C-alpha positions, 0 to 999 in steps of 0.5 A: 528396703528394710529397717530393724522392725519394718520393711518397705515393699513396693506393692502398688504400681502407678496405674493402681494408684491412679486408678484408686484415686480416680475412682474415689473422685468419681464415686464421691462426685457421683454420690454428691451429685446424686444427693443434689438430684434428690434434693438433699444438697443444694450446690450447683442446681439440678441441671448441672448436677444431672450433667456431671452425674451422667458424665461421671457415670459413663466415665466410670463405666469405661474405667471399669471395663478397662480395669477388668481388662487390666486385671485379666491381662496382667495377672493381678486378678490373683490378688482378688481370687477368693480364699477362706484360708485364715479367714476366721483369724482375720475376722477375729483380728479385726474384732478383737486382736487389732485393739490388743495390738496383735500382729495381723494374721495375714501380713502383706507381701508381693505375693499376697496384697489382700487378706481373705476378708479383703479379697471377698469384699473387693470381689463382691463389689467388683462382680456384684455391686458395681455392675448392679449400680451401673446397670440400674443407672443405665436403665434409669438414664434410658427410661424413655426406651423401656417400652421398646425394650419391653421393660414394664417396671415403674420408674420409682422402682428403678430409682429405689434400686439405684439409690439403694446401690448408692447407699451400699457404695457409700457404706463401703466408702465409709468403712474403707476410709476407717480401715485405712486408719488401722495401719501401724500409723493412722496415715500409713495405708493412705501414704502407701496408696500415694507412694506405692510403698507399704511398710510391713513387719520385718519378720526376716531373721 
């Protein structure tokens, strides 16, 4: 689909869109219930928050495993393969060019869904941050088995690590929401994640 200055590309499948919003729901619920368990919020009570938090945690783990399987079997992993080509151009764009109305140095296409900075960010989250958070949450949940497993860490240490990971995810979430507003209109990227169609610059002659 094309217009004079824009064209629409179907970039996000139904599964990708469902997965995106389902993960967003799980992450927000985990953050809110985590704050409640720490006493920062008072919405449902500790016991209910604990139950919801654990249910969402296990659900997220299952979804994460399925996501990795889907990426590997569909070839979608290629869109997350790290590259430093035009990396500095993308950094300069987000620091300066975006405020001057410059065109994006790495426009989206069916072949390139994510720019180099996005690729590295998503790869770090999927390969480091999420496993870290899930492992610390798993160990936190099975604290009573530590002695049998030979783990001698204090519970406070594990709680600190899990909370640290949660704030890292919250920081990414805030930045991610901000970045969704940097399209040609404030809701363009959000709309694309509902419809699957991304509107990009039409450079065809």
